[in-house]
N, C-alpha and C positions, 0 to 999 in steps of 0.2 A: 397426422398429429404426432405420432411417435417419431417419425423421421425428422420433423421440425424440432422436436425437443432434443433429439440426438445431435443434430447439427449445432444447436445452440450450446449444448454442453461440450461438444467437441471443439467449438470455437473458443470456449472459455479455457478448456484444458490446453489447447495449443498455445494460447496466450501465456498461460502460466509456465509451460515448458520453455517457450522462447524467452520469457523474461528471466528465468533462472539460468539457462544455459548460454543464452546469447552474449552475455557480458561476464560470464564466470571466467576468472583468470586461469584456473586449473584446466577447465574445458578448452579454452582457447589455446593454451600452451600445448595441449595434446593434439590439436587439430591444425593449427596454423603452420604452414610450410611443411606439412606431413603429406606425403603422397602427391606431390605436385606433378602436373602434366602440362606440356606445351601443345601448341596448335599442330605442329608437324607430327608428333607422336599420336595425337588424337585422331588425325586422319589416317595415319599408317596402320594403326591397330583397329580401326573401324569401330570406335566406341560411339555410343549414342546416349540419349537421355540426359539426365543431370550431369553425367561425367563429361560429355562434350560441351554442354552449356556452361560448365564451370570454367572453361578456358576462354569464354567470351564468344562462342559461336552459337548463333541462334538457329539451331536445327531442331525443329519440332514438327512432327507430322500433322499436328492439329492446326498449325498456322500456315502451312503450305496450301495455296489455292488448288494446286493440282493433286494433292494427296489428302485433303481434309475429308473427314468422315463423320458419321453419327451426328450430323447437324451442329457441329461446333461452330459453324459459320453464323448461326443465329444467337450465339451466346457471347457475353462480354467477359473475356478471359485475358489474363496477362501472362507474359513469359518473363522469366528472370535469368540473368546471366551473371557469371562470376568474372574474376580478373586473373587470379593467380592459378586457378585450377587445382587447389589443394583440398584437403578434407574439410576444412572449415567452409569453403565456398560451396562444396557439395551439400554440407549440412544446412546452410542457409537456403539453398535452392529447394531442397526437399521440404523444409518447413514452410517456405512460401507457397510451394505447390500444394501442400495440404490445406493451406488457407484458401487457395484457388478452388480446390475440390469442394470445400464447404460453401464457397460462393456459388459454384455451379449448381449445387443442390438447392440453395435458396432461390436461384433464378428459375430453375425448373418447377419448384413448388409454387412459386408465385404465378407462373404461367398456367399451371394446372388448376389452381384455385380460381383464376380469372377466366378460364376457358369455358365456353358454353357450347356443347355439342349441337344444341338446337339451332344455333345461329349458322351452323355449317351443314344443315340438313339438305340444302339444295345441292345436289350432286352435279348439276349442269354448269355451275359457276366455274370460272377459270381458276387455276391454281395461283395463289399469291405466294411466290417464292421468297418473299421477305417476311412472311408470317410463319412462325415455327410450327404451331399446332394445326393451323389451317392447312399447311402443306402436308403434314402427316395424315390429316384426316381425309384429304381428297385423293391422295395417291392410292391407286388401286394395284395391289400386287396380284400376281397370278397364283392365287391360292384356291383351294377347293372351298366351295360354299358349304359351311358346316350345317346349314339347315337342310340342304338337299342331299347331303351325304347319307343321311339316315332314312330318307324317303324315296330315293331313286336307286334302282338296281344298277343302272349304267354308271351313275356317279360313284356307287360303292365299288364297282369293279375297277373303275379308273383309279380310285383312291388306293385300292389294294395293289394294283400294278405299279403305281408310282412309289408306294411304300416298300414293296418287295424287290423290285428291279432297280429302283433309283432313277435319278435324272441323267439322261445322256448329255454329256458335255461336249461341245464341238472340239475338234483337234486344236491344239495350240498350247501356249505357255502363258501363265499369269502369275504375277507376284503382287501380293497385297499385304500391307503392314499397317499396324496401329501403334500409337504412342503409349506404351505401357509405362507404369511407374518406374520401371528399371531401365527403360530405353525402347529401342525399336524392336517390336515383336512382329515378325512377318512369316508368311507361309507362301511358298512357291509350289505351283502345281503344273505338271505336264500331263495333258490329256491325249489319249489315243482314239477318242471318239466313243468310248464305252462309258458305262456308268461308274466304273472304277478308275481311279487315277493311276496313270502309268508310273509316275514318280511324284513323291511329296517330300519336300524339304522344309523343315521348320527352323527359322532363324530366331534364336533366343539371345537377348542382350548379355546374359551372364556368361555365355560361352566366349564372347569377344572380350568382355571385361576381365575374364580370368587370364587372358594372354598378356595383358598389360601390367599385371601385378609385379613381375620382376623389374619392370621399368620404374614403377612407382615406389618400390621399397629400397631402391639403391641409396646407400648412405644412411639408412635408418636402423633403429634397433628392432629386435624381434617383437617387442611389445607393440611397436607401431604397426605391425602386420594386422593386428586386430582392428586398429583404427581404419586402415586402408580397406579391409574387407567390409567393415560396417558402412563406410562411406559409399562404397560401390554397390552395396546391397546385393551381393551375389547369392544366388540359390543354386546349390550344387546339384539339385535334381535337373536343372537345365543343362548343366555341364556334362553330367554322367548319364544322359538319356540314351 
């Protein structure tokens, strides 16, 4: 109930913000044609998220069939693109994506309220991959049975070994990324067959977006640097990690 009230108030606040800033002449004069980016530079610097979508490239990890995750496939979401690649396009994309976040919460809440666990009590039925919550309910992950963990000594020992030693990962390399609000956030791991990773590399979008700032601020004033930083949403903790 609290979450539904929050999303309702958030939708109202977003509408007020967009109505005030979307057509404000002063706001548009400080954002339009400020920090423009073209397609070639977007590819060269490896930008992602709203920055690369502002130039008209639809690169979103949630919409790629080979890279989708977290059951975005079952939700009805929209992606937004820009044309000029300037700060105003990035502003519009971020506001629209906040609307989409509210829409996603409403969709999940509506499915939660209409979902009945008793109708899915039969574990022998086949998985319906086109049903969001039935798919989640029937999938069996390899986890410890919490009821037997406290009643069986063997289960308790197995749980202690898994917790203390960790899971042994096969040798190899893997890279997995998600579509964060700022862009592509990925983690690459190299395993040597033990429970500890041989090498771990975290790819943050702010680190790549920081490199393109000298290109974006060419020909602009020092005051426009604040606009460019705000439109890219750079977190310096990601850069100075």
